[in-house]
N, C-alpha and C positions, 0 to 999 in steps of 0.2 A: 312337428315344430312343438317340441316341450315348452311349457311356460318359463319364460326366461325373464319377465318383467318383475321389479320389485314391487311390493305396496306401494313405495312412493312413486314409482312411475306409474301406477294405476290412478294414485290421487292427483297425481299432475295432468294425467289424460283427463280427467275428469273435469277438473278445473277449467283447463284449457278450451274442452269443449264448451262450457259454459259462458266463455270470455268472448266468442264470438265466431264467426264462420270459418268452417272446416275446409279446407281444399278438397273438391271432388277429386280433383287428378293431381298427383304431386309425380314430379320427375326428377331424378337426381342422377348427377354424374358423380360416380363412387370413384374419386380420385385420391392417389396417396397410399396405397398399398406397397408399390416399391420403395416409394421414400421410407415407409414406416421399417420395411425389412432393414433397410442399409442404415437407418440409425441405430437397429439393435445387432448390427452385425451379422444379418440373418441373409438368406439367399431371397430373391425376389419372390421364389413361390410362396414363401412362408408368409408373405406379407397378404397374397390373394387368398390362401387358408385362412388366416386371421379376418379377412375381409369378409368371408363366406359368414364368418359369426354374428358380425354385423348385419348382414343382410337379413339372419333369422330374426334378430331383436327388431330390426326395423319394419319387418315386415308383419309381426305381431302388433307392435305398436300402431303402426297405419290402421290394421284390421281394427283395433280397439275404439280408434280415434273415429272413425266411420268414413275413414277415404275409401273411395269406391275405386279409384284405379290408382295404381302405383308402378309408375315406369323405371327401371332400373337399366343405366347404361351399363351393360355387361362386356360387350365386346365389339370394338368398332371395326369398320373395312379396313381402316389405317393400321389397327392392331396386327394385321396379317404380316405386316413389316418387321415387326418383332423377330428378335431370335428363335430359330426354328424349336429349339429346345423349350424356350419359354413357352411359345403357341401351344405347344404338344402337351406341355403341361397343365396350360391352362383349359385346353378343350378336353382332357382328362378327370381334370376338377369339375369341369361342367356337368360329365356324364356322372361322376360319382354324387355331385350335389344334387342332381335330378333322381337318383336312385335313393338317397338319404331323404329327400325332403317331399317327394310327391305325395305320400300318404298323408303325412303330416298337414299338407297344403290341403287336402281332400277332406280330412276329418275336421278341418276348422273351416271348410265351405269357402275356400278361396280357389278361384280358377286362374289357370296358368294359361298364358299366350306369348308369342314373341312376334318382334318386328325385325326387319332386315333381310338379306339376302341369303336365305337360308340353302341356296344351291353352294355355297361357297362352305360349308360347315360338313365336318367328316361324317361319314354314315351312321356312325354310335351315336353321334351328337344328335342328328335327326331322328333317329329312331327311339332315343330316349324322350325327346321333346313329344313326339308323335304319341307315345303311350301316356305322358304326362298330360297332353292336352285333351287325349279322350277322356282318361280317367275324372280330370276336374272339369269338364266342359258344362256341367249343368250346375256348378257352384255360383252362390250369387252374393254372397259377403263384400267380397272384392276381388278384382282383377289385379292378378301381379303380372306386369308386361315386361318381358325380357327383351331388350336390343342388343341383337346378338348379330354380328357381323352386319353393323348398321351404320350407314352415316345418313345425316339429311339431303348432301347433295345427291347420293344416290338415289334416295326414295323419291325426290321431286323428281329428278331426270328419268326415272322407272315411270313416274306417273304422266310425265309429257310425252313419253312414246306411247302408253298405252292410250292415251288420248288422241296423240295423232294417228293411231291405228284406226280408233274408231270414226274419227274424221273422213278418212280414206276410206272406209269401209259403208260410209253412208250413215253411221248410227247418230253422230253427233253433229250439230249443224256449228259451225265456227261461232258465228254471231251468238249462240247460245252459252258460250262457254263463260263461266262466270268463277268468283273464288269458291263457291261451292261445288263447281265441278271439279276442281282439283283436290279439293277437300276429299272427296269421294274415290278419289284413286290413289289417295296415301294409305300407307298400312295402317293406319292408326282410325281408318274412316269409320269403325264402330266405337269409338271413344271420343269423350269431349278433349278440347285442348286442355293441356295442364296450366292451371293457375298458378301453381309455384313450382320453379325449378330450385332444386339446392345444386350446391356444387362442395365436396369437401375439398381439403387440400390447398385453398389459397388461391388458385390458379384465377385470374380473371378472362376467363373466355368460355366459349360454350362448346368449342371442339366439336363443330360438325352435328351437333344433337338437337333434333327435332325443329330444324331449322325454320319452317312454316308455322308448324304448332305454336311456337312459344313468341310469335308476333307479339302478344301482351301480358305474357306470363311475369309474375313477380320473381326476380332471381334475388337468390339468397346466397350469399359464399361465405363459409367458414374458413379459418385455418386448420381445424383439426382434420387430422389425417382419418381417412375411411376406417381404419382398423381402430382407430378409438373415437370413432361418432356412436354416440349412444342415444337412447331415448330423450334425455333431456335436451340434446342439442337439436335433435328433431321438434321437440316442443319450442324450443325457441324461435328456431325457423317460422313455425307457425304463428306465435306471438308476434313477430315482426310484420308476418304477413297481414296479419288483424289489425296491425296498426297502420298500415299502407292506405292511402286512398287510390282506387284503381280507376283512372278518369279515360281509358280508353280513346285518347285523343280530346277529350272535352277538357272545360276548366272546371274549379272547383266550383264555382256558382252554379253551373247548369246540374252537376252531380248531386248538389244538395236541392236543387229544384225538383229534380225528379224523383229525389226521396220524399218530397213535401208532398208531391203528387202522389206516389204509392200509400203513404200514409193516410190522405185524405180520401183515398178510394176503398181503404181496408173497412 
């Protein structure tokens, strides 16, 4: 991952870090590759290739911002229903990207993980993923988490099945099942829930993405298509996040009172 951020980008990053809290976990629905290609009169695969360039920039930006977890919605279970030629091209692009980027991720102290139904992935994709996981497993600056062959409903269904099996085996008492129990059986059990979800491309839906985890996430939608999404757009999303009051079901007065108590105890 060669340096692709400009001096202006780095200056803006430093400014936003000083202006408020940076989300520990950002999740992104990378939408608009196909529409970008169509607007350019290009095949859809050209949009996906251009989208990889955006991924490089946003990964570097998030690492410099101090984001600890970045989850990218890379390929959904529904995407398997796309034309076979597009699916096979996407799988080859994933393999190529892993080959091209793993050393750079490792050099930049970034760990690579994935969530989703890996059994559906082609062998060559699984092999490249395993090599990348192994090479980067000790890295600590940021975790780049790829949602591959993933859907929120699949994840929750899978968790329910595993919990049910453990109840059947006598390892879990039904009366002791809680939200924490369910969370432990999700693919994301080792990371915090996203504070911020960004969707490029302007669509106002979450597309079966992290359905459990984003219960209280702030959602930011931009009309900008993913191949045109830049560090400046990421920073604007974070600024919007910083401007919002996160209430978690409470009212503003309660939030302010809690802040006051924290201040008195400091």
